[in-house]
N, CA, C and O of each residue as an XYZ file, in Angstrom:
352
protein
N       0.627     -1.286     -0.070
C      -0.353     -0.031      0.191
C       1.384      1.114     -0.030
O       2.580      0.970      0.221
N       0.356      2.334     -0.717
C       1.778      3.236     -1.023
C       1.055      4.215      0.236
O      -0.029      3.962      0.761
N       1.920      5.352      0.558
C       2.071      5.647      1.648
C       1.130      7.248      1.627
O       1.143      8.040      2.569
N       0.409      7.440      0.411
C      -0.525      8.203      0.013
C      -1.685      7.246      0.180
O      -2.417      7.583      1.111
N      -1.929      6.534     -0.233
C      -3.454      5.684      0.179
C      -3.628      4.962      1.723
O      -4.719      4.691      2.224
N      -2.766      4.803      2.133
C      -2.249      4.423      3.677
C      -2.931      5.798      4.518
O      -4.008      5.866      5.110
N      -2.155      6.565      4.376
C      -2.890      8.083      4.901
C      -4.289      8.782      4.510
O      -4.863      9.461      5.361
N      -4.738      8.647      3.459
C      -6.129      8.367      2.785
C      -7.429      7.829      3.525
O      -8.488      8.295      3.947
N      -6.746      6.525      3.452
C      -7.410      5.575      4.197
C      -7.891      5.553      5.703
O      -9.021      5.316      6.129
N      -6.629      5.894      6.460
C      -6.475      6.095      7.989
C      -6.970      7.475      7.967
O      -7.399      7.617      9.113
N      -7.116      8.303      7.497
C      -8.130      9.618      7.403
C      -9.002      9.783      7.257
O      -9.446     10.919      7.087
N      -9.678      8.749      7.250
C     -11.219      8.698      6.820
C     -11.930      8.263      7.919
O     -13.114      8.588      8.008
N     -11.093      7.161      9.302
C     -11.804      6.825     10.169
C     -11.579      7.485     11.499
O     -10.503      7.931     11.897
N     -12.745      7.494     12.149
C     -13.526      8.261     13.316
C     -12.006      7.912     14.418
O     -11.027      7.306     13.984
N     -12.083      8.305     15.490
C     -11.130      8.150     16.834
C     -11.335      6.886     17.045
O     -10.404      6.083     17.106
N     -12.367      6.614     17.159
C     -12.681      5.333     17.452
C     -12.330      4.581     16.931
O     -11.296      4.213     17.488
N     -12.632      3.694     15.640
C     -11.845      3.130     14.812
C     -10.765      3.051     14.220
O     -10.284      2.137     13.549
N     -10.269      4.363     14.575
C      -8.461      4.432     14.415
C      -8.122      3.587     15.852
O      -6.997      3.087     15.855
N      -8.693      3.428     16.708
C      -8.005      3.514     18.161
C      -7.725      1.783     17.884
O      -6.650      1.186     17.942
N      -9.550      1.058     17.464
C      -9.673     -0.101     17.461
C      -8.470     -0.735     16.535
O      -7.544     -1.345     17.069
N      -8.532     -0.586     15.388
C      -7.312     -0.820     14.441
C      -5.899     -0.992     14.753
O      -5.027     -1.828     14.519
N      -6.035      0.459     15.559
C      -4.906      0.020     16.226
C      -4.092     -0.678     17.884
O      -3.055     -0.538     18.533
N      -5.476     -1.511     17.934
C      -5.394     -2.293     19.087
C      -4.834     -3.840     18.014
O      -3.792     -4.495     18.046
N      -5.692     -3.920     17.423
C      -5.974     -5.233     16.914
C      -4.376     -5.275     16.254
O      -3.827     -6.375     16.189
N      -3.660     -4.067     15.777
C      -1.982     -4.498     15.345
C      -1.094     -4.798     16.615
O      -0.352     -5.753     16.846
N      -1.308     -4.030     17.131
C      -0.490     -4.609     18.187
C      -0.198     -5.643     19.059
O       0.755     -6.037     19.731
N      -1.618     -6.020     18.760
C      -2.365     -7.404     19.719
C      -1.300     -9.088     18.755
O      -0.672    -10.046     19.207
N      -1.636     -8.612     17.360
C      -1.047     -8.910     15.713
C       0.753     -9.552     16.004
O       1.363    -10.589     15.742
N       1.186     -7.727     16.948
C       1.834     -8.084     16.365
C       2.874     -9.004     17.946
O       3.712     -9.898     17.829
N       2.508     -8.513     18.912
C       3.026     -8.903     20.496
C       2.455    -10.774     20.018
O       3.161    -11.662     20.497
N       1.816    -11.007     19.548
C       1.588    -12.523     19.474
C       2.687    -13.428     18.207
O       3.130    -14.576     18.168
N       2.808    -12.197     17.267
C       4.106    -12.746     16.884
C       3.886    -13.832     15.518
O       4.745    -14.390     14.836
N       2.085    -13.891     15.407
C       1.775    -14.485     14.396
C       1.803    -13.913     12.766
O       1.327    -14.458     11.770
N       2.516    -12.654     12.879
C       2.679    -12.840     11.215
C       4.346    -12.478     10.970
O       5.144    -11.946     11.743
N       4.546    -13.026      9.472
C       5.489    -12.629      9.011
C       6.537    -10.920      9.153
O       5.894     -9.891      9.359
N       7.761    -10.856      9.046
C       8.464     -9.796      9.519
C       8.016     -8.484      8.329
O       7.961     -7.269      8.522
N       7.819     -9.052      7.431
C       7.293     -7.619      6.434
C       5.870     -7.632      6.231
O       5.227     -7.080      5.339
N       5.429     -8.419      7.294
C       3.818     -7.902      7.547
C       4.013     -7.243      8.738
O       3.297     -6.249      8.855
N       4.794     -7.488      9.716
C       5.020     -6.300     10.928
C       5.511     -5.170     10.199
O       5.018     -4.086     10.514
N       6.422     -5.186      9.243
C       6.864     -3.951      9.193
C       5.656     -2.888      8.705
O       5.533     -1.736      9.121
N       4.530     -3.763      7.419
C       3.395     -3.143      6.846
C       2.940     -2.301      8.122
O       3.074     -1.121      8.443
N       2.176     -3.729      8.878
C       1.296     -2.703     10.265
C       1.716     -1.806     11.339
O       0.939     -1.151     12.032
N       3.318     -1.816     11.463
C       3.822     -0.853     11.907
C       3.488      0.235     11.412
O       2.852      1.061     12.068
N       3.885      0.448     10.067
C       3.956      1.133      9.256
C       2.295      2.257      9.716
O       2.063      3.325     10.281
N       1.543      1.183      9.056
C      -0.043      1.473      9.473
C      -0.340      1.618     10.913
O      -1.180      2.489     11.138
N      -0.028      1.202     11.609
C      -0.090      1.806     13.038
C       0.327      3.297     13.531
O      -0.407      4.002     14.224
N       1.809      3.727     13.002
C       2.034      4.956     12.940
C       1.103      5.764     12.612
O       1.198      6.617     13.495
N       0.132      6.127     11.834
C      -0.339      6.421     10.448
C      -1.389      6.720     11.571
O      -1.617      7.869     11.950
N      -2.010      5.620     12.075
C      -3.090      5.534     12.830
C      -2.886      6.614     14.321
O      -3.788      7.348     14.725
N      -1.589      6.505     14.941
C      -1.490      7.141     16.204
C      -1.581      8.982     15.634
O      -1.935      9.965     16.286
N      -1.130      8.890     14.261
C      -0.951     10.434     13.975
C      -2.060     10.836     13.520
O      -2.315     12.040     13.557
N      -2.840     10.048     13.065
C      -4.038     10.118     13.057
C      -5.338     10.772     13.868
O      -6.219     11.561     13.525
N      -4.953      9.867     15.461
C      -5.560      9.897     16.724
C      -4.820     11.390     17.348
O      -5.400     12.046     18.213
N      -3.512     11.797     16.796
C      -2.606     13.075     17.428
C      -3.620     13.704     16.963
O      -4.680     13.748     17.588
N      -3.444     14.293     15.783
C      -4.394     15.022     14.956
C      -5.874     15.336     15.364
O      -6.139     16.522     15.561
N      -6.825     14.443     15.506
C      -8.145     14.248     16.063
C      -8.451     15.142     17.736
O      -9.231     16.051     18.020
N      -7.385     14.335     18.616
C      -6.984     15.046     19.763
C      -6.371     16.507     19.671
O      -6.381     17.109     20.745
N      -5.920     17.085     18.751
C      -5.246     18.264     19.199
C      -6.624     19.614     18.508
O      -6.649     20.830     18.703
N      -7.471     18.844     17.805
C      -8.442     19.905     17.264
C      -9.474     19.285     18.146
O     -10.458     20.013     18.016
N      -9.746     18.387     18.919
C     -10.433     18.675     20.085
C     -10.046     19.332     21.303
O     -10.754     19.945     22.102
N      -8.829     19.110     21.318
C      -8.267     20.194     22.648
C      -8.646     22.276     22.144
O      -8.989     23.279     22.772
N      -8.342     21.976     20.857
C      -7.818     23.536     19.962
C      -9.723     24.296     20.436
O      -9.912     25.457     20.801
N     -10.642     23.400     20.296
C     -11.965     23.457     20.041
C     -12.440     24.034     21.001
O     -13.132     25.047     21.106
N     -11.705     22.776     22.257
C     -12.663     23.478     23.659
C     -11.689     24.661     24.569
O     -12.155     25.387     25.448
N     -10.677     24.650     24.255
C      -9.924     25.924     24.532
C     -10.796     27.220     23.903
O     -10.595     28.262     24.527
N     -11.678     27.325     22.837
C     -12.232     27.918     22.012
C     -13.269     28.170     22.688
O     -13.363     29.295     23.179
N     -13.883     27.607     22.809
C     -15.451     26.996     23.886
C     -14.747     27.488     25.122
O     -15.265     28.546     25.479
N     -13.911     27.172     25.787
C     -13.571     27.879     27.331
C     -13.319     29.678     27.170
O     -13.782     30.576     27.874
N     -12.714     29.734     26.369
C     -12.568     31.561     26.382
C     -13.657     32.232     25.921
O     -13.750     33.460     25.909
N     -14.711     31.258     25.436
C     -15.653     32.440     25.301
C     -16.323     32.958     26.164
O     -16.378     32.385     27.252
N     -17.204     34.469     25.924
C     -17.420     35.153     27.288
C     -19.400     34.368     27.928
O     -20.537     34.439     27.462
N     -18.860     33.811     28.987
C     -20.202     33.579     29.073
C     -20.996     34.193     29.154
O     -20.800     35.259     29.739
N     -22.897     33.787     28.417
C     -23.978     34.358     28.880
C     -24.543     34.686     30.477
O     -24.366     34.109     31.550
N     -25.193     35.720     30.136
C     -25.688     35.908     31.755
C     -26.964     35.049     31.818
O     -27.354     34.825     30.671
N     -27.590     34.603     32.563
C     -28.606     33.631     32.523
C     -29.538     34.785     32.492
O     -29.557     35.914     32.983
N     -30.436     33.949     31.597
C     -31.871     35.110     31.277
C     -32.701     35.256     32.205
O     -33.215     34.270     32.732
N     -32.976     36.439     32.563
C     -34.077     36.961     33.731
C     -35.296     35.877     33.502
O     -35.660     35.263     32.499
N     -35.745     35.903     34.791
C     -37.294     35.608     34.137
C     -38.462     36.163     34.837
O     -38.927     35.975     35.961
N     -38.952     37.245     33.380
C     -40.157     37.909     34.159
C     -41.323     37.368     35.392
O     -41.889     36.286     35.551
N     -41.367     38.588     36.107
C     -42.541     38.424     37.173
C     -43.784     37.994     36.508
O     -44.352     37.182     37.238
N     -44.252     38.149     35.726
C     -45.350     37.231     35.248
C     -45.662     35.743     35.025
O     -46.729     35.130     35.029
N     -44.525     35.398     34.850
C     -44.240     33.764     34.262
C     -44.018     33.409     35.225
O     -43.492     34.204     36.005
N     -44.309     32.006     35.679
C     -43.562     30.868     36.655
C     -42.628     30.886     36.966
O     -41.660     31.183     36.266
N     -42.605     30.490     38.423
C     -41.188     30.351     38.544
C     -40.529     28.721     37.869
O     -41.199     27.749     37.520
N     -38.914     28.889     37.855
C     -38.235     27.579     37.209
C     -38.663     26.343     38.501
O     -39.212     25.278     38.221
N     -38.425     26.600     39.382
C     -38.442     25.726     40.216
C     -39.609     26.060     41.608
O     -39.438     27.008     42.374
N     -40.373     25.418     41.684
C     -41.102     25.371     43.067
C     -40.800     24.526     44.080
O     -40.643     23.306     44.032
N     -40.710     25.499     45.293
C     -40.875     24.962     47.090
C     -41.444     24.131     47.410
O     -41.501     23.846     48.606
C-alpha cells in the first residue's frame, strides 16, 4: 500500500475506529503471528493511525480552548408574570 493511500484510508476513520485498528495491530505484532514484512507494514499503518489520533485530539483540544475562552452568557432573567422554574 502506498503511503498516500494509507494516509487517505486512515484519514477517513473516526477516533474510535482508529484506536480499534491500532489495538488489533498491536495484538497481531505482540503475538508474533505474522511474518516480518507484514509486521513492518502493520507497524507503518500503526504509526499512521497514531498520527491520525493525535491530530483528532489536537483539534478537539483547540475546540475546547475556544469554547472555554468565549464569554459566558448571563442567565436569562425570568419575567415577574411567568411561573418560577423551581417550586418549593
